DRENDREN-271040 format. One record per residue (C-alpha): residue number from 0; x, y, z. Coordinates in pm, whole numbers. Example, Ala and Ser with C-alpha at 12.3 -4.5 7.8 and 13.67 -1.06 7.14 Angstrom:
2
ATOM, nr, x, y, z
ATOM, 0, 1230, -450, 780;
ATOM, 1, 1367, -106, 714;
% end
This chain:
158
ATOM, nr, x, y, z
ATOM, 0, 0, 0, 0;
ATOM, 1, 282, 251, 72;
ATOM, 2, 418, 184, -278;
ATOM, 3, 85, 276, -437;
ATOM, 4, 73, 599, -235;
ATOM, 5, 430, 682, -340;
ATOM, 6, 349, 622, -707;
ATOM, 7, 35, 836, -691;
ATOM, 8, 221, 1117, -518;
ATOM, 9, 507, 1104, -768;
ATOM, 10, 277, 1105, -1070;
ATOM, 11, 79, 1394, -924;
ATOM, 12, 394, 1597, -859;
ATOM, 13, 530, 1528, -1207;
ATOM, 14, 202, 1630, -1366;
ATOM, 15, 194, 1947, -1159;
ATOM, 16, 555, 2032, -1242;
ATOM, 17, 482, 1995, -1613;
ATOM, 18, 166, 2203, -1588;
ATOM, 19, 352, 2467, -1388;
ATOM, 20, 620, 2499, -1653;
ATOM, 21, 357, 2602, -1911;
ATOM, 22, 142, 2810, -1675;
ATOM, 23, 372, 3108, -1717;
ATOM, 24, 280, 3141, -2086;
ATOM, 25, -19, 3326, -2226;
ATOM, 26, -195, 3107, -2480;
ATOM, 27, -474, 3355, -2555;
ATOM, 28, -272, 3509, -2840;
ATOM, 29, -136, 3361, -3163;
ATOM, 30, 42, 3072, -2989;
ATOM, 31, -178, 2778, -2887;
ATOM, 32, -75, 2546, -2609;
ATOM, 33, -96, 2235, -2829;
ATOM, 34, 114, 2391, -3102;
ATOM, 35, 368, 2509, -2845;
ATOM, 36, 387, 2158, -2695;
ATOM, 37, 432, 2011, -3042;
ATOM, 38, 732, 2233, -3118;
ATOM, 39, 887, 2176, -2773;
ATOM, 40, 851, 1800, -2825;
ATOM, 41, 1087, 1821, -3124;
ATOM, 42, 1363, 1987, -2921;
ATOM, 43, 1603, 1827, -2673;
ATOM, 44, 1701, 1971, -2336;
ATOM, 45, 2071, 2048, -2356;
ATOM, 46, 2117, 1978, -1984;
ATOM, 47, 1908, 1663, -1939;
ATOM, 48, 1993, 1533, -2288;
ATOM, 49, 1731, 1260, -2280;
ATOM, 50, 1427, 1480, -2228;
ATOM, 51, 1242, 1714, -2456;
ATOM, 52, 1218, 2082, -2375;
ATOM, 53, 855, 2013, -2291;
ATOM, 54, 942, 1760, -2019;
ATOM, 55, 1260, 1904, -1869;
ATOM, 56, 1262, 2112, -1553;
ATOM, 57, 1621, 2236, -1591;
ATOM, 58, 1673, 2612, -1577;
ATOM, 59, 1816, 2616, -1928;
ATOM, 60, 1508, 2432, -2055;
ATOM, 61, 1287, 2695, -1894;
ATOM, 62, 1491, 2968, -2066;
ATOM, 63, 1468, 2787, -2399;
ATOM, 64, 1092, 2741, -2359;
ATOM, 65, 1065, 3115, -2307;
ATOM, 66, 1282, 3174, -2616;
ATOM, 67, 1068, 2939, -2827;
ATOM, 68, 750, 3104, -2703;
ATOM, 69, 882, 3452, -2783;
ATOM, 70, 986, 3343, -3133;
ATOM, 71, 649, 3181, -3198;
ATOM, 72, 462, 3483, -3060;
ATOM, 73, 661, 3709, -3293;
ATOM, 74, 524, 3515, -3589;
ATOM, 75, 815, 3280, -3664;
ATOM, 76, 722, 2948, -3824;
ATOM, 77, 806, 2616, -3661;
ATOM, 78, 1095, 2568, -3903;
ATOM, 79, 1231, 2916, -3834;
ATOM, 80, 1224, 2846, -3459;
ATOM, 81, 1399, 2512, -3508;
ATOM, 82, 1654, 2667, -3747;
ATOM, 83, 1727, 2943, -3494;
ATOM, 84, 1795, 2695, -3214;
ATOM, 85, 1994, 2463, -3443;
ATOM, 86, 2212, 2754, -3557;
ATOM, 87, 2272, 2847, -3196;
ATOM, 88, 2317, 2501, -3037;
ATOM, 89, 2382, 2264, -3328;
ATOM, 90, 2194, 1951, -3433;
ATOM, 91, 2216, 1821, -3078;
ATOM, 92, 1920, 2040, -2980;
ATOM, 93, 1700, 1839, -3216;
ATOM, 94, 1537, 1537, -3056;
ATOM, 95, 1543, 1366, -3396;
ATOM, 96, 1860, 1494, -3568;
ATOM, 97, 1880, 1482, -3950;
ATOM, 98, 2079, 1218, -4135;
ATOM, 99, 2381, 1395, -4282;
ATOM, 100, 2758, 1335, -4285;
ATOM, 101, 2812, 1495, -3945;
ATOM, 102, 2551, 1265, -3785;
ATOM, 103, 2633, 938, -3969;
ATOM, 104, 2809, 801, -3661;
ATOM, 105, 2506, 878, -3448;
ATOM, 106, 2265, 707, -3688;
ATOM, 107, 2475, 418, -3816;
ATOM, 108, 2724, 367, -3532;
ATOM, 109, 2506, 124, -3332;
ATOM, 110, 2449, -92, -3641;
ATOM, 111, 2821, -89, -3721;
ATOM, 112, 2904, -195, -3364;
ATOM, 113, 2649, -475, -3388;
ATOM, 114, 2802, -602, -3715;
ATOM, 115, 3154, -585, -3568;
ATOM, 116, 3035, -782, -3264;
ATOM, 117, 2870, -1052, -3477;
ATOM, 118, 3183, -1084, -3696;
ATOM, 119, 3406, -1109, -3386;
ATOM, 120, 3177, -1377, -3241;
ATOM, 121, 3181, -1578, -3565;
ATOM, 122, 3561, -1555, -3594;
ATOM, 123, 3603, -1668, -3233;
ATOM, 124, 3365, -1964, -3276;
ATOM, 125, 3533, -2068, -3602;
ATOM, 126, 3882, -2058, -3447;
ATOM, 127, 3771, -2273, -3155;
ATOM, 128, 3619, -2533, -3388;
ATOM, 129, 3929, -2549, -3610;
ATOM, 130, 4177, -2576, -3324;
ATOM, 131, 4314, -2919, -3229;
ATOM, 132, 4162, -3104, -2938;
ATOM, 133, 4378, -3050, -2630;
ATOM, 134, 4586, -3359, -2561;
ATOM, 135, 4685, -3481, -2216;
ATOM, 136, 5051, -3546, -2148;
ATOM, 137, 5145, -3903, -2045;
ATOM, 138, 5171, -3790, -1681;
ATOM, 139, 4824, -3632, -1694;
ATOM, 140, 4681, -3948, -1856;
ATOM, 141, 4831, -4166, -1581;
ATOM, 142, 4693, -3938, -1311;
ATOM, 143, 4347, -3942, -1474;
ATOM, 144, 4354, -4322, -1486;
ATOM, 145, 4447, -4337, -1117;
ATOM, 146, 4166, -4101, -1023;
ATOM, 147, 3913, -4297, -1227;
ATOM, 148, 4032, -4626, -1076;
ATOM, 149, 4002, -4480, -725;
ATOM, 150, 3652, -4359, -805;
ATOM, 151, 3555, -4704, -935;
ATOM, 152, 3690, -4870, -619;
ATOM, 153, 3490, -4625, -407;
ATOM, 154, 3176, -4709, -600;
ATOM, 155, 3232, -5083, -557;
ATOM, 156, 3261, -5050, -180;
ATOM, 157, 2920, -4896, -134;
% end
């Protein structure tokens, strides 16, 4: 029961924090709340890095939300707002960066690592199969025989 109360409290606080971050904006003018949320959802918080500007509570995210709102209120299109922030902060500010030479590693790096891992695994398995079976030296063979004989004698006694 305490876990349920904790989850309810946390979800309530998170919802309130999100609502509070947008409460400071006036949506009675040319900027609608849904449109504002849509644009913020395309932009990444530079501090949190794994949250959109809509979700982040970092101070920089609050400043950037204000900047986006001001740009939108001044009549800038979504693309002009995104271009402004990209020019200022680079492609990293985009939650879904474009595919271009400077972001190839970001987009294709995980696949390349996966292929390298599969090739390394196949090479390792192939080498183990092709290698000769390990042979016991005559001393090791004699010791193994003694141990097996002792084990057989122990089994016969019981």
